[in-house]
C-alpha positions in Angstrom: 0.0 0.0 0.0 1.0 3.6 -0.6 2.2 5.9 2.2 -0.9 8.0 1.9 -3.2 4.9 2.3 -1.2 3.7 5.3 -1.4 7.2 6.8 -5.2 7.4 6.4 -5.5 4.0 8.0 -3.2 4.7 11.0 -4.4 8.2 11.6 -8.0 7.1 11.3 -7.5 4.3 13.9 -5.8 6.7 16.3 -8.4 9.4 15.9 -11.2 6.9 16.4 -9.4 5.8 19.7 -9.2 9.5 20.8 -12.9 10.1 20.1 -13.9 6.9 21.9 -12.0 7.9 25.0 -13.5 11.4 24.9 -17.0 10.0 24.8 -16.3 7.5 27.5 -14.7 10.2 29.8 -17.2 13.0 29.4 -16.9 15.5 32.2 -20.1 16.0 34.3 -18.7 18.5 36.9 -16.3 21.4 37.0 -13.8 19.3 39.1 -13.8 16.6 36.3 -13.4 19.3 33.7 -10.6 21.1 35.4 -8.6 18.3 37.2 -10.2 15.0 36.0 -12.0 14.6 39.4 -8.6 14.4 41.2 -8.6 10.6 40.9 -6.0 9.8 38.2 -3.5 7.1 39.1 0.3 8.1 39.2 1.0 5.8 36.2 -1.7 7.2 34.0 -0.8 10.8 35.1 2.8 10.1 34.4 2.0 9.0 30.8 -0.4 11.9 30.3 2.1 14.4 31.6 4.8 13.1 29.3 2.4 13.4 26.3 1.2 16.8 27.5 4.8 18.1 27.6 6.3 16.2 24.7 4.8 18.4 22.1 5.3 18.8 18.4 8.5 20.6 19.4 9.8 17.5 21.0 8.6 15.0 18.4 8.9 16.9 15.2 11.3 19.8 15.7 13.8 19.1 18.4 15.8 16.4 16.6 15.6 18.6 13.4 17.1 21.5 15.3 19.8 19.4 16.8 20.6 17.9 13.4 21.4 21.4 12.1 22.8 22.9 15.3 24.9 19.9 16.4 26.4 20.3 19.8 24.6 23.6 20.3 21.3 21.8 20.2 22.1 20.1 23.5 20.6 23.1 25.3 17.1 21.7 24.5 17.9 18.3 25.9 19.5 19.6 29.1 16.9 22.4 29.7 13.7 20.4 29.1 14.7 17.3 30.9 16.4 19.2 33.8 13.3 21.3 34.1 11.3 18.2 35.0 13.7 17.3 37.8 13.2 20.8 39.1 9.5 20.5 38.8 9.4 17.1 40.6 11.6 18.3 43.5 10.6 21.9 44.1 7.0 22.4 42.9 4.8 19.4 42.2 4.2 18.2 45.8 3.8 21.6 47.3 1.3 22.8 44.6 -0.6 19.6 45.0 -0.9 20.1 48.7 -2.2 23.6 48.1 -5.0 21.9 46.1 -6.0 24.6 43.7 -7.3 24.0 40.1 -5.0 26.3 38.3 -1.7 28.3 38.6 -3.6 31.7 38.6 -5.8 30.2 41.4 -2.7 29.4 43.4 -1.2 32.8 42.9 -4.5 34.6 43.6 -5.0 32.8 46.9 -1.4 32.7 48.0 -1.0 36.4 47.3 -4.6 37.2 48.7 -5.3 39.4 45.6 -7.5 39.4 42.6 -5.1 41.8 40.9 -2.4 39.1 41.3 -4.8 36.5 39.9 -5.6 38.7 36.9 -1.9 39.3 36.1 -1.4 35.5 36.4 -4.3 34.9 34.0 -2.8 37.3 31.4 0.6 35.7 31.8 -1.0 32.2 31.3 -2.8 33.3 28.2 0.4 34.8 26.7 2.5 31.7 27.5 -0.2 29.3 26.3 -1.0 31.0 23.0 2.8 31.4 22.2 3.2 27.7 22.9 0.1 26.5 21.0 1.3 28.4 17.9 4.0 25.8 17.5 1.6 22.9 18.0 -0.8 24.0 15.3 2.1 24.6 12.8 3.2 21.0 13.5 -0.3 19.7 12.8 -0.4 21.6 9.5 3.0 20.2 8.4 1.9 16.6 9.0 -1.4 16.9 7.3 -0.1 18.8 4.3 2.5 16.3 3.5 1.1 12.9 4.5 -2.6 13.4 3.8 -2.0 15.6 0.7 -4.4 18.3 1.9 -3.7 22.0 2.0 -1.9 23.1 5.2 -4.8 25.3 6.2 -7.2 22.5 5.8 -4.9 20.3 7.9 -5.0 22.9 10.7 -8.8 23.0 10.6 -9.0 19.2 10.9 -6.6 19.3 13.8 -8.7 22.0 15.5 -11.8 19.9 15.1 -10.2 16.8 16.6 -8.9 18.8 19.7 -12.3 20.5 20.1 -14.2 17.2 20.3 -12.2 15.6 23.1 -11.4 18.8 25.0 -14.9 20.1 24.7 -16.6 16.9 25.9 -14.2 15.7 28.5 -12.1 18.6 29.7 -9.2 17.4 31.8 -10.8 14.0 32.3 -11.1 13.4 28.6 -7.8 14.9 27.8 -5.9 12.9 30.5 -7.0 9.5 29.2 -6.7 10.6 25.6 -3.1 11.7 26.4 -2.3 8.2 27.8 -3.2 6.8 24.4 -1.4 9.6 22.6 1.8 8.9 24.6 1.7 5.2 23.5 1.2 6.2 19.9 3.9 8.9 19.8 6.6 7.0 21.6 6.1 3.9 19.4 6.1 6.1 16.3 9.3 7.8 17.4 11.2 4.7 18.4 10.4 2.3 15.5 12.1 4.3 12.8 15.1 4.9 15.1 15.5 1.1 15.6 15.3 0.5 11.8 17.8 3.3 10.9 20.2 2.5 13.7 20.4 -1.1 12.5 20.7 0.0 8.9 23.5 2.5 9.5 25.5 0.9 12.4 24.4 -2.7 12.8 23.1 -1.9 16.3 19.4 -1.8 16.9 19.6 0.5 20.0 19.8 4.1 18.6 21.5 5.6 21.7 24.4 3.1 21.2 24.3 3.2 17.4 24.9 6.9 17.4 28.4 6.3 18.9 29.0 3.2 16.8 30.9 2.5 13.6 29.5 2.6 10.1 30.6 0.8 6.9 34.3 1.3 6.4 35.2 1.2 10.1 34.8 5.0 10.9 32.8 6.1 13.9 29.5 7.7 12.8 30.1 11.0 14.6 33.6 11.2 13.1 32.2 10.7 9.6 29.6 13.4 10.2 32.3 15.8 11.4 34.2 15.2 8.2 31.1 15.7 6.0 30.5 19.0 7.8 34.0 20.4 7.5 34.1 19.4 3.8 31.0 21.4 3.2 32.2 24.4 5.1 30.1 23.9 8.3 31.5 23.8 11.8 32.2 20.3 13.2 28.9 18.7 14.3 30.4 17.8 17.7 31.7 21.3 18.4 29.7 24.3 19.6 29.5 27.9 18.5 27.4 29.4 21.3 29.1 31.1 24.2 29.2 29.3 27.5 27.0 32.1 29.0 24.3 31.7 26.3 24.3 27.9 26.6 23.8 28.4 30.4 21.1 31.1 29.9 19.1 29.1 27.4 19.4 25.9 29.5 18.3 27.6 32.7 15.4 29.4 30.9 14.1 26.1 29.5 14.5 24.5 32.9 12.6 27.1 35.0 10.2 27.6 32.1 9.3 23.9 32.3 8.8 24.2 36.0 6.5 27.3 35.4 4.4 26.0 32.5 0.7 26.2 33.6 -0.5 23.2 31.5 2.2 20.9 33.0 1.7 22.1 36.6 -2.1 21.6 36.5 -1.5 17.9 35.8 -0.3 17.4 39.5 -3.7 18.5 40.7 -5.3 15.4 39.0 -3.9 12.8 41.4 -5.5 11.9 44.8 -2.5 12.6 47.1 0.7 14.6 47.5 2.7 11.3 47.4 1.1 10.5 44.0 2.2 13.9 42.6 5.8 12.9 43.4 5.4 9.5 41.8 3.7 10.8 38.7 6.5 13.4 38.2 9.2 10.6 38.5 7.3 8.4 36.1 6.8 11.3 33.6 10.6 11.9 33.7 11.2 8.2 32.8 8.7 8.3 30.0 10.2 11.5 28.6 13.7 10.2 28.8 12.9 7.4 26.3 12.3 10.0 23.6 14.9 12.5 24.8 17.8 10.1 24.8 16.8 8.9 21.3 16.4 12.4 19.7 20.2 13.1 19.4 20.6 9.7 17.6 17.8 10.5 15.1 19.4 14.0 14.6 22.8 12.3 13.7 21.1 9.7 11.4 19.0 12.2 9.6 21.8 14.7 9.1 24.2 12.1 7.7 21.5 10.7 5.4 20.5 14.2 4.2 24.1 15.1 3.2 24.9 11.8 1.6 21.7 11.6 -0.5 21.5 15.2 -1.6 24.8 17.1 -1.5 26.5 17.4 -4.9 24.0 15.1 -6.5 22.4 15.6 -9.9 18.8 16.7 -9.6 17.7 14.0 -12.0 19.0 11.4 -9.6 17.5 12.9 -6.5 15.4 10.3 -4.5 11.6 10.6 -4.6 11.3 11.9 -1.0 13.1 15.1 -2.0 10.6 15.9 -4.7 7.6 15.0 -2.5 8.7 17.4 0.2 9.6 20.0 -2.4 6.0 20.4 -3.2 5.2 21.5 0.4 7.6 24.4 0.3 9.6 23.0 3.2 12.6 22.1 1.1 13.8 24.0 -1.9 16.7 24.1 -4.4 18.0 27.0 -6.5 20.4 26.0 -9.3 22.6 29.1 -9.1 25.5 27.9 -11.2 23.3 26.0 -13.8 25.1 22.7 -13.5 22.0 20.6 -12.5 23.6 19.6 -9.2 22.6 20.5 -5.7 25.4 22.4 -4.0 24.8 22.1 -0.3 27.4 24.1 1.6 27.5 26.6 4.5 25.5 29.8 4.1 21.9 30.8 3.6 20.3 29.8 0.3 17.6 32.4 0.5 17.1 36.1 1.1 14.6 35.5 3.9 13.6 32.6 6.1 11.2 30.9 3.7 11.3 30.1 0.0 9.1 32.2 -2.3 8.2 30.0 -5.3 7.6 31.1 -8.9 4.8 29.4 -10.9 7.3 28.2 -13.6 9.4 25.0 -13.2 13.1 24.8 -14.0 14.7 22.8 -16.8 15.2 19.9 -14.4 11.6 20.0 -13.2 12.5 21.7 -9.9 10.4 24.3 -8.2 12.1 27.7 -8.8 12.5 30.1 -5.9 12.5 33.9 -6.5 14.2 34.9 -3.3 17.5 32.9 -3.7 20.5 34.7 -2.1 23.8 35.2 -3.7 25.5 32.7 -1.4 27.0 29.6 -2.9 24.6 27.3 -1.0 21.7 26.1 -3.2 19.6 24.1 -0.7 17.0 25.3 1.8 15.7 22.8 4.4 13.1 23.6 7.0 14.3 22.0 10.2 10.8 20.8 11.1 10.8 18.2 8.3 13.8 16.2 9.4 12.1 13.7 11.7 9.1 13.3 9.4 11.2 12.9 6.3 13.9 10.7 7.9 12.1 7.3 7.3 11.7 8.2 3.7 15.3 9.3 3.3 16.3 5.9 4.8 13.9 4.1 2.5 12.0 2.4 5.3 8.6 0.6 4.7 5.6 2.8 3.9 3.8 1.8 7.2 6.7 3.1 9.2 6.6 6.5 7.4 2.8 6.6 8.1 3.4 5.7 11.7 5.6 8.7 12.1 2.8 10.9 10.8 0.4 9.5 13.3 2.9 10.0 16.1 3.6 13.6 15.0 -0.2 14.4 15.2 -0.5 12.7 18.6 2.3 14.8 20.0 1.0 18.1 18.6 -2.7 17.4 19.5 -2.0 16.2 23.1 -0.1 19.4 24.0 -2.5 21.6 22.2 -5.4 20.1 24.2 -3.6 20.7 27.5 -2.8 24.3 26.6 -6.3 25.1 25.4 -7.6 23.7 28.7 -5.3 26.1 30.6 -6.7 29.0 28.5 -10.3 27.8 29.1 -9.9 27.4 32.9 -8.1 30.7 33.3 -11.1 32.5 31.8 -14.0 30.4 33.2 -12.6 29.7 36.7 -10.0 32.5 37.5 -11.8 35.4 35.8 -15.5 34.6 35.7 -16.0 32.4 38.8 -13.4 34.0 41.1 -13.9 37.6 40.1 -16.6 38.7 37.6 -19.5 36.4 38.7 -18.7 34.5 42.0 -22.4 33.4 42.2 -22.3 31.5 38.9 -23.7 28.0 39.1 -21.5 24.9 38.4 -23.5 24.3 35.3 -22.9 27.9 34.1 -19.2 27.7 34.9 -18.9 24.5 32.9 -20.7 26.1 30.0 -18.3 29.1 30.2 -15.3 26.7 30.2 -16.6 25.0 27.0 -17.3 28.3 25.2 -13.8 29.5 26.2 -12.2 26.3 24.7 -14.1 26.9 21.5 -12.9 30.5 21.2 -9.4 29.5 22.1 -9.3 26.8 19.4 -10.3 29.4 16.8 -7.4 31.7 17.8 -5.0 28.7 18.0 -6.1 27.8 14.4 -5.2 31.2 13.2 -1.7 30.8 14.6 -1.4 27.5 12.7 -2.5 29.2 9.4 -0.2 32.1 10.0 2.7 30.4 11.7 5.4 32.5 13.4 8.5 30.3 12.8 10.1 26.9 13.5 8.1 24.9 16.0 10.9 24.4 18.6 12.1 28.1 18.3 8.6 29.3 19.1 8.2 26.9 21.9 11.6 27.9 23.4 10.3 31.5 23.6 7.1 30.3 25.4 9.4 28.6 28.0 11.2 31.9 28.4 7.9 33.7 29.0 7.0 31.1 31.6 10.4 31.5 33.3 10.1 35.3 33.3 6.6 35.4 34.8 5.4 32.4 36.7 8.4 30.6 38.1 9.5 33.3 40.6 6.0 33.9 41.9 5.4 30.2 42.4 8.8 29.4 44.0 8.8 32.5 46.2 5.2 31.8 47.1 6.2 28.4 48.4 9.5 29.1 50.1 9.3 32.8 51.2 6.7 33.6 53.9 7.5 37.3 53.6 6.7 37.5 49.9 3.5 39.6 49.6 1.1 40.6 46.9 2.8 43.8 45.9 6.1 42.0 45.3 4.6 39.2 43.3 2.5 41.5 41.1 5.4 43.9 40.4 7.8 41.0 39.7 5.4 39.2 37.2 4.6 42.4 35.3 8.3 43.5 35.0 9.3 39.9 34.1 6.7 39.3 31.4 7.0 42.8 29.9 10.8 42.6 29.8 10.8 39.2 28.1 8.1 40.2 25.6 9.9 43.4 24.6 13.3 41.6 24.2 11.7 38.7 22.3 9.8 41.0 19.9 12.6 43.5 19.4 15.3 40.9 18.7 13.2 38.2 17.1 10.6 40.0 14.9 11.5 43.7 14.9 7.9 44.8 15.5 8.9 47.3 18.2 9.7 50.7 16.7 9.0 49.2 13.2 12.6 48.2 12.7 14.3 45.0 11.5 15.3 42.6 14.3 18.6 43.6 15.9 21.6 41.5 15.1 23.4 39.0 17.4 26.1 41.6 18.1 23.6 43.8 19.9 22.2 41.1 22.2 22.2 42.2 25.9 25.2 40.5 27.6 25.5 38.2 24.6 22.1 36.6 25.5 19.9 35.2 22.7 16.1 35.7 22.9 15.7 32.0 23.7 18.0 32.5 26.8 16.7 35.9 27.9 14.1 34.3 30.1 16.9 33.7 32.6 17.7 37.4 32.8 14.0 38.4 33.0 13.5 35.8 35.7 16.4 37.2 37.8 15.0 40.7 37.4 11.6 39.4 38.4 13.1 37.8 41.6 15.0 41.0 42.5 12.0 43.2 42.0 9.7 40.8 43.9 12.0 40.6 46.9 12.8 44.3 47.1 9.2 45.4 46.7 8.0 42.9 49.2 10.5 44.1 51.8 9.5 47.7 51.3 5.8 47.0 51.8 3.6 45.4 54.5 4.1 41.7 55.3 1.4 39.2 54.3 -1.5 38.5 56.7 -0.6 36.0 59.5 -3.0 33.4 58.1 -1.2 33.5 54.7 2.2 33.0 56.4 0.8 30.1 58.3 -0.6 28.6 55.0 2.8 28.9 53.4 4.4 27.1 56.5 1.8 24.4 56.2 2.4 23.8 52.5 6.1 23.0 53.2 5.5 20.5 56.0 5.1 16.9 54.8 2.0 15.0 55.8 2.5 13.5 59.3 5.5 15.6 60.1 3.6 17.7 62.6 2.8 14.7 64.8 6.4 13.4 64.6 7.9 16.8 65.6 6.0 16.9 68.9 8.0 13.9 70.4 
């Protein structure tokens, strides 16, 4: 059977499974809608958390970024996995003991202020919409290539699927759907890795195969380093980022992970504090399976790309190249007219994306009108590397289709979690807690479902008008979470003296500083200027790493302002003290 037929079959089966779970797990109360009734087992919650967090950025884009960045791409591995350790040790048990539905709910009650709650809601919406933009782009990429539909139609299909299981089941439906999605995405990620590792190195375990030898006796990484230097790139195993920027990006991703509202809310779905710790540990184990495999897939795909494309005659280019060429995610400009693809260091385009002409070249290639004067003739969108890798390696069609189903599972699971955060922030934290405290449970549930519907429409627009590479956009969302939520949460747990004035000032300063830097250096929208160059970064810090500086500023502002204003009420200080005491410790300390 063809790839498209296999894709329709596998995607159809997985979607039917998701719909079935959504109908089975319909939410009948706000507690079921917000936190799945608080009765999810640690194992199920661990798998759901892993699926919630391993988004399209992890599945589709991370290995692609590493394949082009080489050693520099390790910041994503260190930051995102390290963040989960931080979350498990410092936040999950304490937040679960506090027992609130949402992060803005925790901040509103801990800082005894509806103003603090409103600021937290605004931060949650900014972080979640930035993050969900990457997920919808991932959905569009998969649908456009594997189901042969327009990318906009693909986004609309994805929106519809998420709407059904999020609208019906809320957190309850999403939780059990995400358990199924984790199984699909991890199987889809690992199967091609096993095949390609065996094919290239003779070792079926990709983590070991990456460091193994290839035909001819050379180590795979040494071979890739040689290919890189021959084409004018830096060695794959050497980095170009400064030590400070690596540290800043890693820390921003770590504390951003620990501050992501859609991840934190997962620890409110288990019955006990002990279960929150267990599910965090299990989630880290489930995540590690994918994250230790991603560097291997990056090495395999990079090597295969160079060997099958570089300096090859276009007439001899494999079918996968021409299939992806039609999506606009890979492009070739024959600048010297020799009919061969010259893939060397340097940008092939004037701009980030190819702009195609209607005419075809003499070799049948799609012509691009914004080709640069650089020698490099090949443009490759980083987001296609994982999806195209099975085709490059000539794996069976069912494996290629399986990767498509896995990519959709990864994108849809995280999109659902993010949309629920947006929904609960509006229905629970704005309407129930502030605007209309007397609203009935039925009315609140209706408001939550209407909020999800509106949020999905906005998310779809982000998918139709995507802002950039999936992982790059997601990295900025983590920076925003680090700059806004993390200090307010960590200080709220461990500093009894932290008051509402300090928390509000810190969150506002942190999120505004991060937004301004991100927009000014990433898009150039502020002052209607082009993005400033790398040479003008503050302290040599990239936009992806600036969340660390914004977080530090947030902490300083929060502490200084809190010390210059009145202490929190006595009952709030006692509440903070109680959060930090493990269950049963009070009795033990009396003897």
